N, C-alpha and C positions, 0 to 999 in steps of 0.2 A: 481577548486580544483586540486592541483598537483597530478599527477598519481604516484602510488607507484613505477612503473618501472623507473620513471624519477629521484626519489631521493634515491632509494635503493643503498647503498654503496657510497653515495655522499661524505662522509667524510673519505673515504678509498683510499689510494694510491695503487690501485689494478692493475691487469695486463692490464685492459683496459686503465687506466690513464697512466701507464708506456709506453704502446705502442704509445699513442698519444704524449707523452712529451719527450721520450728518442730517441736519434739517433738509427737507426736500428741495428747497430752493438752492441751498448750498451744494447739494449733491448734483443737481442739474447743471449748475454753473461749472463745477469741477469737471463733470463728465464732458461738457461742451469744450472745455479747455483741452482735455485729453484727446477727444475725437477730432476737433476742428482746429485746434491751435489758437483759440481765442485767448486774449490776455485775462489774467485772474486778478480780480479786485482785492485790495488789502483786507477788507472786512470778511471776504470769503476765505482768504488765507488764514486769518485769525481763527475762524471757526474750524477750519481743517486742522490747524496746528493744535488746537485744544483737544479735539477728538482723537487726533493721532497720539498725542501725549498720554491721554487717559488710557487708550488702548494699550500703548507700549508699557505703561506702568503695571497694568494688569498682567502683562507677559513677563514681568520681573525686571524691566528696564529701569535703570537709574540715570542713564546718560543719553544724549543724542549726539550724532555726528553727521556732518556732511560728507558723504561717501563719494569720492571722485576718482577719476582715472587720468593722472598726469602722464607726461611723456616718458615716464619710466617703463611703461607697459604693464604695470601692476596697479593696484588700487591704493588709495591713501585715506586716512581717517584722522580727524582731530576731535576728541571727545570732550563734551561739556555736560555737566550734570544739570538736571532739571531744577535744582534747588535755587531758591531766592530767599535770602535772609529776611526775617520779619523783625519789627521793633522789639518784640518781647523775647528775642533770643532764639526763636525757632526758625523754621523754614517752611515755605510752601513750594509745591512743584509746579513749574510753569514752562510753557513753550509758546512764544508769540508768533504771529504771522511773519513778522520781520525776521525773527530767528530761523523760522522754517525756510524762508525764501532766499536768505542771503547769509553767507559766512565770509570770513576774511583770513584764510591761511596765508602763510609766508610764500610769496611768489618767486623769491630769489633762491630758495633752497631746493627747488625742483628744476629739472632740465628745461631750459628756455632757449637754447641756441644763441645766447648773447642778447636776447631782447630785454632781459632783466639783469641789472647789475646788483651786487650785494646790498648797496645802499638803497636800491629801488625794490622794496620788499612787499609792497601791497599787492594783493590779488583777491579775487572774489570767487566764491562758489555760489552757484545759482540753482535753485531747486528745479529739477526736471519732473513736472507733474505727470508726464506720460509714462514714467517708470515708477512702480510701486515701492513705497518705503517698507522696511522689514526690520525685525528684531533679531540681533545676533549678539550673543554673549553679553547680555545685560545692557545693550545699547540699541537705541532706535537709529537705524541707518537710513539716511535720506539721500537718494541718488541725486547727484548734482552735476552741472557743467562747471568748468573751471577756466577763468580768464584773468588776464593781467589788468592792472590799474588803467592801462592805456587801451584796453579792449581786445588785445590779441588772444586767441584761444591758446591755452596752455595745456590742453588735454586732448583726449581722443574722442570724447563724446560730442563736443560742440561741432566739429566738422562732420561727424556722422549725422547728427540731426539736420545740419544744413544740407547734406547730400540727399537725405530722405525727402526734404522739402523740395529740392530741385528735381528729383526724378518724378515726384508726384505731380508737380506743376506741368512738366513736359508730357508726361504720360496722359494726363487729363486732356491736354490739347489734342493729342492723337486720337483719343477715344471720342472726343466731340465730333471729329471728322467721320467717324464710323457710325454716327447717329446716337451715341450714348449721351443723353442730356441730363441724366440723374446722378451719375457718379460724382462724388465730391473730392475724393483723393485716392491716390494709389500708394500702397506701402510696400517697401522691400522687406522680405522675410528671410530669416536664416535659421538653419539647423546645423549646429557645429558639432561634428563627431570628434571626440577628444581621445587621443591615444596617450598612453602613459606606461611606465614601468613601475613595478613594485619589487623592492629588495629588502632584505633583513636590516633593521636599524643598527644592530650591533656591528654588522659587517660594514655598513655605510660609514659608521663612526671611525672605522679603521682606515678609511681611504681619504687622504687629504685632498685628492683631486675632486672627488665627488662632493666633499663638503665645501670646497672653495669655488668650484666651477660648474657643478651640476652634471659633469660628464667624466668618464675615465680617460685620462691622458695616456695611460699605459694599460697593457693587458694583452697577453698572448691568447691566441685562439684556443678555446677548450676542445677536447676530443669530439664533442657534439655541439652543434649550433642549432640552426633551424632547418637543416637540410632534410630532415625526416618528415617535415610538414605535419608534425604531430601536436604542435601547440595551437595552431589556428583553429578556433571553434572547438577546442578540446574541452573535456570535462574540467570544471573549475576545482582547483585544490581547496581543501577545507578552509585554510587560512584566508585565501583570496576571496572565497565565497562569503565568509563572515565579514570581511572588509566591505565587499560590494553591498551587502545587505545594510550594513551600518551607514555607508555612504548614501544609498538610496533614501533611507529614512531622513537623513539630515537635509538632503536636497529637496525632498518632497515637502518637508515642513516649510521650506523657503519658496515653495511654489515653482520649483524648477522641475519640469516634466521629464525626468530621467526615464528613458524608455528602453534602450537596448544596452546590454552588457555582454561581453564575451572576451575570450582569449584572442590576442592578435598573433601575428606570424612568428615573432621572435620569442625565445624563452623569457618568461617573466614580463611579457608585454600584454597589455589589455586595452580595451576600448569601451567608452561610454558614449551613447548618443541620446540627445534629448529630442522632443517633439519641437517643431518649428515655432518661432515667435517673431514678432516684429523686430527689425534689426537692432534698434537700440536696447530693447528688452533682452534680446538674445545675447548681446554683447555684455550687458550687466550680469546676466545669469552665468555666462561662461567664465567671467572673472571670478564670480563667487564659487563656481564649481571647482576651479583650479585651487583656490584657497582652501576649500573644504576637503578636497581630495588629500591635500598634504596633512591637514590637521587630523583627519580621521585615520590616516595611515599610521600616525604616531601612536594612536590609541591601541593599535594592534601590533605594536613593535615592528612596524614597517616604515619605509620611506618611499614616497611617491616621487618619481623622477619625471619631470616634464620637459627636460632638455631634448632637443631634436635628435641628438645622436649620442646617447650615453654610453653605448658600446660599439666598438668597431667590429665589422664582420657580420653583423646582423642588422635587420631592419631598424631604421630610426623611427621616430614618432612624428606624425603630422596631425593637422586639425582640419579635416575636410569641411569646407564651408559650402553648404548647400544653399544656393541663393535663388530667389524667385521674386516676382512682383505681382501683387494682386490688388484689386479694387476694394473699396469699402463695401461693395456689394458681393464680395466673396468670389469674384471671377479671377482665376489664375491666368494671367496674361502670357505665361510660358507654357500653358497647356495646349498642345496642338489639336486636341479634339480627335474625333474618329477619322477625319479626312483632312490632314494638314495641308494638302495641295489646294483645297478649296477655302481654307481658313485664312483669308487675306490679312485679317488683323494680327493673328499669331505670326504669320510670315513677316509682317512688317516689324514687329517687335524682335523676332529672331534675327532679322537682317540688321537691326540696330545693334544687337549684342555682338554679332559677327564683326561688323564694321568697327565697333568700339574696341574690341579686343585686338583686332589687327592694327588699328592706328595707335593703340596705347599699350603695346607689349611691354614697353619700358616701365610705365606706371604700375602695371600689374606685377611685374617682377620686383619693383621697388617696394611694393606693399607687403611682400613676403620676405624681404631681404633682412638677414641678421647674421651675426657671426655663427650662431648655432645652426641656423637653417642652411647656411652655405655648406655645412658638413653633410647634409642630407640630399639636397637637390642635385639631380644628375648623377646620383650614385648607383644607378641600376636597381633601385629599390623604391624610388620615389619619382614623381614626375621630373622631367629634365628642366634645366633653367630656361630652356626655350619655350616660349608660349605658343600654344596651338589649341584648336578646338576640335573635340570629338563630337560628332552628331549621330553616328550610327548609320546603318545601311539605308533605312527608309527615308530619313530626313535628307541625307546626302543625295539620294536619288531624286527626291522632290526638287531640291535646289538645283541639281544638275539639269533637270528637265526645264526649269525656268531659265537657267543660264544659257542653255543650248537651243531653247525653243522647240524641244522635242516632246512627244507624248509621254506621259507618265503612266506606267502600268501599276495601278493601285493594288496593293495587297492588303485586303481588309479581313478581319476576323480569322487571322491565321491561328491554327492550333498546332501545338507541339506534341508529337507522340513520343512516348518514352520507351516503348517496346515491351512492356509488360501489361497484359490484358487487365490485371487487377487495378492498375493505376489509371486514373482518368486523364484524358487529353486536357492540357491546360492552355489558356490563351498565351500567345507568344508576345512578349513586349516588343514595341516598335524599335527599341534600341537595346543593344547588348551593353555590357559595362566595359569600360576600358580604364583599368587602374594605372596605366602608364601615361594617361593624358593629364595635363595640368588643368584643363578646363573642359569638362565633359558634360554633355547634355544627358540627362537621365530621366526621361519620362515627362516631367513637367517643371523641371528646375535645371540649373547648372551646378555642377559640383566643382568648386575651386579646390583642387587637391594639393596645391603647392604651399598652403599656409602651414607654418611650423607649429608644433604642439605647444610651445610656451608663449606664442604671440597672442596679443589681443586681436580679436576678430574685427575690431572697429576700423583698423587701417584698411584691410582688404575690402570690407563692406563699403567704406567711404569711397574708395577708388572705383569699385564696380558701379555704385550708384551714380557717381559723378561722370564717368566716361560714357555710360549709357544715356544719362540725361542729356549730355552734350550732343550726342548723335540724334536723339529724339527731337531736340530743339531744331537741329538742321533739317530733319525730315518735316517737322511741323511748319517751319518757315517756308519750305518749298511747296508743300501740298496745300497750305492755306491759300496760296495764290492760284491754285489750279482751277481751270474752267471745266475740265473733264477728269474728276477725281479718280475714277476707276482706271482709265487709261494711263494717267500719270502715275498712279500707284504701281501699276504693273511695270511701267518703265523704270521707276525708281528701284524697285526690288531687284529687277534683272540687272540694272546697272551696278548696284552696290554689291550684289552677290558675285558678279563677274570680277569686279575690282578687288574683292577681298577673298577670293577663292583660295589663295595661297595659305591662309591661316587654318583651313580645314584639313585635319589629318586624322584618319581613323586607324592608323597602324600602330606599331610597337614603338612607343617613345623611349624604351630602354635600349633599343638597337643602335649601335654606333653609326649605322648607315643613315639614321635619321638626322644626325648632326650635319652630315654632308648634304643631305636632301634639303634640310632647313636653310642651310647657307645658300644653296642654289635658288631657293624660293625667295631669298631676301629677308628671312626672318632674323630677329635679333637673338644673339647668344650672349647673355650677361651672366657669367659664371659665378661672380661674387658681388658682395655689397658695394665695394668701391666702383667697379665698372658699371653697376646699375645706377648708383647715385650720381655718376658723371652725366647722366641724361636728365636728371630731375629738374634742374633749373633752366632747361632749354625753353626757348620762346613759346613753342606750341604747348608745352605743359603748363607754363605759367598762365597762358591765355585760357586754357581749358578750365583750370581751377578757379581763376578769378571770374571768368564769364559765368560759371555755374554758381559762383559765390560760396564755394566750399572752403577755399583757403584764400587769404590775402597773400600778396607777394612777400610781405614781411614774415608771415607764418611759414611760408614755404622755405624761405632762407633759414628760419629757425629750425625747421625739421631737418633740413640738409645738414646743419651743424650738429644737431643732436644725434642723428643717425651715425655720422662719421665718428663723433666722439665716443659714442657707446661701443661701436665696433672696435676701436682702438683700445678702449678700457677693458673690454671682455678678453681680447687676446693678450693684453698686457698681464692680466691676472693669471691667465692660463700659462704664460711663459714663466712667470715668477714661481708659480706652483710647480711647474715641470722641473725647473732648475733646483728647487728645494728638494723635491722627491729624488732626483738623480743624486744630488750631493749628500743628502742626509739619510736616504733610505736604500736606494738601489745599489750604489757603489759600496757603501759599508757592508751591506748584506752579502754582496758577492765576494768582497775581501774576506769576510769571516768564513764563508764556505770554502774559498780557496785555501785559507790557512788550515782549516780542519781537515780538508781532503789531503793536503800536503803532509800534515802531521801524521795522518793515518798511513800514507804511503811510506813515510820515513820509518814509522814503527814496524811496518811489515818487513822492510829491508833489515832493520836492526834485529828482528827476531829470526832472521835467516830463513825466511819462508820462501826462498827461491825467487826473489824479485817480484815478478807478477804485478808490476805497477804501471803497465801500459795504460790501462783504463784511467787510473788516477792522473798520470802524467798528461794524457791526452785531454782530459777534462779540465785540468788546471790551465794548460796552454790555451784551450779554446775560450775558457772564461776570462783569462788574463787578456787575450786579444780583444774580446768583446768589451771588457771594462775599459781598456785603453781607448778603443774607438769611441765608446760612450763619453768618456771624459773629454775627448777632443771635440766631438760633435756638440756637447753641452757648452764647451768653452766658446765655440764659434757662435752658438745661439746667444750666449751671454753678451758677446761683443756686438752682435747685430741688435740685440735688445737695447743696449745702451744708446745705439745710434737711433733706433726707432723712437725712443722716449724724447728725443730732441725735436722730433717732427710733430706736426699737427695737421688737422684738417685732411684734405684729400691726399696730400703728399704723405702724411703719416699712415693713412688707411691703406694706400697702395703699397707702401713699404711693408706693412704687416702682411698684406695679402700675397705679395710677390716674393718676399724674402723670408719673413718670419715663419709663416705657415708651412712652407716647404721644409724649412730647417727643423721645425718641430716634428714633422713627419719623419725626418732622418733620425733625430734623437730617439723617437719612439721605436722605430724599426730595430735599432740596436738593443734598446732596453728590453723589448719584447722577445728578442733572441736569447737574452740572459735568463729570463724568468723560467723557461722550461728546464734549464740545466741545474737550477738550484734545488737542494733538498727541501722537502715540504716545510720543515720547521724553520728554514732560513729565508723563506719568502717574506718580503717586507710589508706586504699588504694582501688582503684576500683576492683570490684569482677570479677570473671570469666564471669559472666553474662554480666557485662558491657563491658569487653574487647572483647568477642567473638560475641556479638549480637548487638553492637552499632556502626555500620558503615553506 
């Protein structure tokens, strides 16, 4: 059996492979580009391209593709073969430095928010040398950024790289004031926990809603859900275990450090978590992970659902983004050390994060907004749509002592006794975990729990980097003018902690009382995408993104249009699917059952069996009333839908959110009342019980 160490990263053109295959000078130049961001000369690119091509061909590759991340939220590929015809009718295999560094996909066929018209088609993909190329399905995949002919970013990677540059620049300024003269850069790192559902492929194919929308639009509650708490961390079913083993092998070959796997809270729900990586690499790896999850599932007769809320009544799926920043000298700037009260550098960076989250609640909410995630956030199973920060008892006490100017009773080396002599006392963490908090500190990082399972992590990571960089710039501008750094640092931390104390909340984010408390504190409650996007183009947000050079105003306007358009398109597809299922599946199935039950009752009467048709008559009346109500609700939805399709932009999005979504809920409620009354063989599609418990 092949050892994991021998095949991990075997399909990746990583530093080890580069060092083996590139001339020493070329390798040094490329490594300097990767580590310091220095430009790469064409002759170096040519040598890298040749070595990369030779390596890929040995791996069975016949094509290469610039692999990029447009505003669709998924990845895109255009494949070209390595072949170049020769005069004698043969071919040679070639990849030039120019082909490596630049490609030209159609820029008008991807979402651009109106920045690209159909006749303005030219766009460019540009090699990202900081992310390793890899071989996938006979193609060499070259990670790239994607921009338009006029220079606007049309992807999620370019703004992420800009934000990483911004937070590095401002963090280094801060570190210089603390006496660090050797640090060259600061990188943001992410570990993205990925939740997902697995269901049987045959059952999936029988559900039009799953095929068209990724979630169930109908489905009555099964006799058993997640109330027994027997799924979470439970023993893996054989079929699921085989899937996970296969998935791990595929991920490991691509250098994706899949670390943790387990059952999640809901039936048929699971989670995979990797080890941390630099933000842009982590984003690439997570996009690959989602793609491979789906492909591997099909090999096992399964379907992997990444929608945030595929089933009503049980937990939806998130993607917890664990975010931190570290120096190139391996110092984690979010690590409080043993005595956070005395660690002024940590406290300043922590204060910057607190201020950034408080002042930019809207931008963080926007970064996780989608039609799918709106079904999950605030549903008493996931963080609320209200942004807040959880710090834990110790850190909150530290900051409170700073805010109030009171002594802090330090609790070091606490041990936790468990009550059984055979078990050792274990060190107690300085923070508990709060799964109801959208933004929770957990030891040496922040866990952004509001990110939806299907979303690219590039958006949230870009926002986090940008808002923190913006605050760090403010702090650096102020402190660099200081004549008494220590005294002014203490004043700054106390001032900002006091000003932004309202964002700190260590309680239960699921509790309804928190909504009232948050409103009293002046926190924003943006329950859906349209209300969040209404904040996006406000002056303070445009200023922040343009000052940090993460987005231009034109790009922000583009993203505004793209987000609203996609929201409307997603719900439009859901409505049309819902109406088809009502009219072609649910109502005909109910009529057929009513007819058969009525015929049975009539036959009983004709046989003179003493009447005894109360049950049948009652069932027929109940079903008939429900079917009539369903038809009326569906007709109302259809009329509203016709009106919605006439609208666009924010007006259309608000109409979908305020009118269409509630009406869809009414249609579903009636349909879900019909399902339990139907005989098993009359049900038009597999039930929740079938989907969640038959693997």
